[in-house]
Every structure is written in C-alpha cells, then in structure tokens.
VMD Tcl script that draws the C-alpha trace (Angstrom):
set ca {
  {13.81 15.12 -18.54}
  {10.95 12.55 -17.67}
  {9.43 13.04 -14.27}
  {10.08 9.55 -12.35}
  {7.05 10.06 -10.02}
  {3.89 11.62 -11.54}
  {1.47 13.08 -8.88}
  {-2.13 14.40 -9.51}
  {-4.31 15.61 -6.92}
  {-8.04 15.99 -7.47}
  {-11.02 15.99 -4.73}
  {-8.93 15.50 -1.80}
  {-7.01 12.36 -3.63}
  {-3.48 12.38 -4.78}
  {-2.95 9.68 -7.71}
  {0.93 8.87 -7.65}
  {2.32 6.88 -10.33}
  {6.02 5.21 -10.72}
  {6.79 6.62 -14.14}
  {9.42 4.39 -15.73}
  {7.19 1.89 -17.86}
  {10.06 1.43 -19.96}
  {11.89 -0.43 -17.43}
  {8.60 -1.91 -16.04}
  {8.73 1.13 -13.28}
  {11.86 -0.36 -11.50}
  {12.78 0.97 -8.62}
  {16.23 3.09 -9.23}
  {17.82 5.08 -6.57}
  {16.58 8.32 -7.95}
  {12.92 6.81 -8.28}
  {13.12 5.72 -4.85}
  {14.14 8.92 -3.39}
  {11.64 10.95 -5.41}
  {8.85 8.61 -3.92}
  {10.29 9.58 -0.47}
  {10.10 13.08 -1.42}
  {6.50 12.72 -2.87}
  {5.02 10.91 0.31}
  {6.38 13.18 2.61}
  {5.10 16.20 0.52}
  {1.53 14.31 0.44}
  {1.59 13.50 4.30}
  {1.63 17.03 5.12}
  {-0.69 18.35 2.16}
  {-4.23 19.41 4.03}
  {-5.64 19.12 0.82}
  {-4.60 15.32 0.56}
  {-6.83 13.05 2.61}
  {-5.88 9.72 0.48}
  {-3.61 8.54 -1.91}
  {-3.65 6.17 -4.88}
  {-0.41 4.46 -5.54}
  {-0.07 2.66 -9.34}
  {2.50 2.44 -11.90}
  {2.57 3.55 -15.31}
  {1.53 1.42 -18.54}
  {0.13 -1.99 -18.21}
  {2.96 -4.20 -17.91}
  {3.85 -3.62 -14.24}
  {3.10 -1.88 -11.01}
  {6.70 -2.22 -10.46}
  {9.00 -4.96 -11.10}
  {11.35 -4.08 -7.67}
  {14.75 -3.29 -7.68}
  {16.60 -2.04 -10.81}
  {18.70 -5.21 -11.51}
  {20.87 -3.28 -13.92}
  {21.52 -0.84 -11.50}
  {22.40 -3.13 -8.94}
  {24.81 -5.03 -11.33}
  {26.68 -2.20 -12.45}
  {27.60 -0.01 -9.07}
  {29.47 -1.45 -6.29}
  {27.26 -1.34 -2.97}
  {24.08 -0.99 -4.68}
  {22.75 -4.34 -3.33}
  {22.78 -2.12 0.24}
  {19.41 -0.86 -1.08}
  {17.57 -4.15 -0.32}
  {18.39 -3.33 3.42}
  {18.10 0.19 3.32}
  {16.47 1.54 6.54}
  {15.92 5.31 5.83}
  {12.63 6.23 3.96}
  {14.78 7.75 1.39}
  {15.94 4.50 0.03}
  {13.34 2.33 1.32}
  {10.22 2.82 -0.65}
  {8.31 0.48 1.75}
  {9.29 3.20 4.72}
  {8.39 5.68 2.11}
  {5.11 4.69 1.76}
  {4.47 3.80 5.44}
  {5.71 7.17 6.43}
  {2.38 8.56 5.26}
  {-0.39 8.90 7.89}
  {-3.25 8.92 5.39}
  {-4.67 6.00 3.50}
  {-2.73 4.52 0.44}
  {-4.54 2.54 -1.85}
  {-1.97 0.32 -4.32}
  {-4.12 0.35 -7.74}
  {-1.75 -3.18 -9.11}
  {-1.92 -2.25 -13.13}
  {0.32 -5.14 -14.12}
  {3.15 -7.35 -12.55}
  {4.48 -6.70 -8.78}
  {7.61 -8.65 -8.49}
  {9.86 -9.01 -5.37}
  {10.76 -5.52 -4.16}
  {7.87 -4.50 -6.19}
  {5.52 -6.82 -4.46}
  {6.92 -5.95 -1.22}
  {5.90 -2.24 -2.17}
  {2.69 -3.22 -2.91}
  {2.44 -5.14 0.74}
  {3.16 -1.56 2.25}
  {-0.30 -0.01 0.94}
  {-3.43 -0.31 3.37}
  {-5.68 -1.86 0.55}
  {-4.91 -3.17 -2.76}
  {-7.15 -3.01 -5.58}
  {-5.96 -5.33 -8.86}
  {-6.59 -5.04 -12.58}
  {-7.55 -8.72 -13.99}
  {-4.08 -8.40 -15.64}
  {-2.17 -8.13 -12.35}
  {0.17 -10.46 -11.18}
  {2.37 -11.16 -7.69}
  {5.68 -12.85 -7.91}
  {8.43 -13.37 -4.97}
  {11.54 -14.15 -6.84}
  {14.02 -13.51 -4.07}
  {15.33 -16.98 -3.84}
  {15.68 -17.16 -7.51}
  {17.60 -13.88 -7.77}
  {19.62 -14.96 -4.20}
  {18.71 -11.90 -2.38}
  {16.86 -12.10 0.77}
  {14.14 -9.70 1.39}
  {14.82 -6.58 3.47}
  {11.57 -4.39 2.85}
  {9.27 -7.29 4.95}
  {7.88 -9.49 3.09}
  {9.18 -12.45 4.63}
  {6.99 -11.62 7.38}
  {4.03 -9.42 6.17}
  {3.09 -12.17 3.12}
  {2.57 -14.89 5.77}
  {0.27 -12.90 8.33}
  {-1.61 -12.06 5.24}
  {-2.40 -15.36 3.35}
  {-0.81 -17.71 5.56}
  {2.25 -19.39 6.22}
  {1.79 -22.34 3.97}
  {0.90 -20.26 0.71}
  {3.16 -17.74 1.54}
  {5.75 -20.69 1.49}
  {4.78 -21.60 -1.90}
  {4.96 -18.50 -3.57}
  {8.39 -17.79 -1.91}
  {9.82 -21.00 -2.36}
  {8.97 -21.73 -5.86}
  {9.10 -17.86 -7.28}
  {5.94 -18.56 -9.33}
  {3.22 -15.77 -10.20}
  {0.24 -15.55 -8.46}
  {-2.85 -14.09 -10.59}
  {-5.26 -11.49 -9.63}
  {-8.22 -13.64 -9.23}
  {-6.04 -16.16 -6.94}
  {-4.62 -13.30 -5.06}
  {-8.02 -12.11 -4.41}
  {-9.51 -15.44 -3.19}
  {-6.48 -15.88 -0.83}
  {-7.18 -12.36 0.83}
  {-4.05 -10.54 -0.82}
  {-6.13 -8.07 -2.72}
  {-9.70 -6.93 -1.87}
  {-10.95 -6.56 -5.24}
  {-10.07 -7.25 -9.11}
  {-11.42 -5.11 -11.90}
  {-11.26 -4.58 -15.35}
  {-8.02 -2.76 -16.48}
  {-9.84 0.18 -17.45}
  {-11.67 0.22 -14.13}
  {-8.79 0.32 -11.96}
  {-8.22 3.78 -11.36}
  {-11.93 4.84 -11.12}
  {-12.70 2.18 -8.56}
  {-9.51 2.71 -6.75}
  {-10.25 6.56 -6.53}
  {-14.14 5.50 -5.47}
  {-12.55 3.64 -2.50}
  {-10.25 6.42 -1.65}
  {-13.07 9.02 -1.65}
  {-15.20 6.63 0.54}
  {-12.03 7.08 3.21}
  {-11.61 10.70 2.55}
  {-14.85 11.56 3.53}
  {-14.21 10.37 7.36}
  {-12.07 12.80 9.36}
  {-8.42 12.86 8.61}
  {-6.92 13.17 12.05}
  {-9.23 10.24 13.18}
  {-8.25 8.00 10.34}
  {-4.67 8.54 11.01}
  {-5.09 7.45 14.48}
  {-6.77 4.45 13.52}
  {-4.04 3.64 10.90}
  {-1.43 3.98 13.34}
  {-3.19 1.59 16.09}
  {-3.91 -1.01 13.41}
  {-0.46 -1.02 11.98}
  {1.43 -0.66 15.59}
  {-0.86 -3.88 16.71}
  {-0.08 -5.66 13.76}
  {3.62 -5.33 14.33}
  {3.36 -6.50 17.92}
  {1.79 -9.90 19.51}
  {-2.01 -10.32 19.88}
  {-2.06 -9.91 23.56}
  {0.16 -6.57 22.98}
  {-1.91 -5.21 20.15}
  {-5.44 -5.74 22.31}
  {-3.63 -3.80 25.23}
  {-2.61 -1.01 22.75}
  {-6.21 -0.65 21.58}
  {-7.33 -0.56 25.16}
  {-4.78 2.19 26.27}
  {-5.58 4.46 23.25}
  {-9.15 3.42 22.88}
  {-10.07 4.50 26.74}
  {-8.04 7.92 26.41}
  {-9.65 8.60 22.96}
  {-13.20 7.85 23.76}
  {-13.09 9.44 27.16}
  {-12.85 12.70 25.01}
  {-16.02 12.18 23.03}
  {-19.37 13.41 24.12}
  {-22.89 11.81 24.12}
  {-23.92 15.02 21.82}
  {-21.08 14.35 19.67}
  {-21.90 10.58 19.17}
  {-25.94 11.38 18.47}
  {-24.79 14.11 15.94}
  {-23.21 11.64 13.99}
  {-25.44 8.84 14.20}
  {-28.25 10.03 12.26}
  {-25.69 10.57 9.41}
  {-24.30 7.22 9.74}
  {-27.41 5.54 9.65}
  {-28.61 7.73 6.33}
  {-25.45 6.36 4.78}
  {-26.14 3.02 5.55}
  {-29.53 2.82 3.97}
  {-27.81 4.27 0.64}
  {-25.41 1.11 0.64}
  {-26.39 -2.46 -0.29}
  {-25.95 -5.49 1.39}
  {-23.40 -6.96 -0.90}
  {-19.29 -7.22 -0.33}
}
mol new
graphics top color blue
foreach p $ca { graphics top sphere $p radius 0.5 }
foreach p [lrange $ca 0 end-1] q [lrange $ca 1 end] { graphics top cylinder $p $q radius 0.2 }
display resetview
C-alpha cells in the first residue's frame, strides 16, 4: 500500500512529502489524518528541530481537497470547515511548534493554497503557481485563507486573486511578498533544507516560544500584539543573565562576519 505521507529525518530536519502525485497530492480524508499523525509525532520528537513540507512529483504541492471524494461521499464537504487537527491540515501543521518551511514544488490550489499559508516560510520552485478558486467552485474558505492572504499581500491583491480564481506565478508571488524566495526546481529541496538548517541551529525551546509569540500576535490587533510582546518579553528577559548574553555575543558576531550583506 502506498504511503500517503513520506517522512525523512536527517541532521535535525524532517522532510515531509504529501504522496499522492497521481491525484496532484489532493487532500483526501486519509491523507489529512495521516498528516495530523506525522506532524504530531514530529512536534514531540527531540531529534527534529525544523520541518520541510513539500509535495511528491513536479505538478503539485497539493491541489486541495479531493473533489472526487467530496462529490461521492455524503457530508464530505464538512471537511472545509473541520476544526479538529485530524481533519483540518492547516491545524495539523500549526500544531507543530517547530519551524515549518513550505517547499512549493508545483501548484497550490484553493485548500492547497491554505495549506501553504499554514507554513512559517515559503520557498517556491520557479514552476510553482498559486490559485484561490473557492469562488469558482462555490465553496467559502474555512481554513483561514480569506483572512491570512490579505494580511500577507494586501487586501486589493488578495481580492484580485480570490475574485478571479486566476493563477499567480512564482516570480510574482515573490514580488508580492507571498513567498520568501524562488529557485530552480532542482534547487528547491536543497534550498529549503539549508534554510531549515539555519533555523535548526537556534535553541529549539526559544524558537517555539518566539514562533508562538509571532503567531498569536498576528492573530490579534496590533495593540494587543504589542502588549503580548511586552508581557512575555519582560518575563523571559528577566531570566537572562548578562553572562549568558556575553557568552553568545561573540558567536553572533563571528557568524555575522561569515554572511554577506545581500538578501
């Protein structure tokens, strides 16, 4: 039997692959449940410090919910509004406290677009494309796209994509700030893993705390986010000694000297 999710762990980085290339990695009920199990396992695995999420093949990261399944099973459309992480792939990804890098290898459509937006950082292949076809299918998004997309690329651009259902190419997605960088297809996983390795070199407990602070502040108003930062920063920084800061300062400076000034 084909494994719906492939997992490879090396050097503290887990590469998770949605593995239904024959169906453009569509999010069947079984695949969504398996993704939940895998992300839950990785969250508690101390050997894993960062995660790369991608799709099998070159055609699709994921085409979203399995429309054949939706059309053949009574009540299957409820998956678009599922709140449990075992059915909602966005929540399955978000339950992971470690950095999750989306390596977008092909199209990310509708629910697949929402899954991409659940990742902390996006690296795209030059043949990646994004589309919100909810309006054309007649399904209202239920995994966060209607709120996240406008916050990431601006409300007018988000409306353009959502009201037309048109595809957005990788280069434009980078220019609009949707993806962090675009690379050649053969460089996608190596680049995503290099970025994951950078993140994995930071204290994992600190990263989990920092990620939660950013995500919770993002979901609140700006003023609420600043208040949240002040509360958590005050408590955390009070526990850091000057000696600890000094011990790390030299390492930070040395690392900075090895990096160029380019983005």
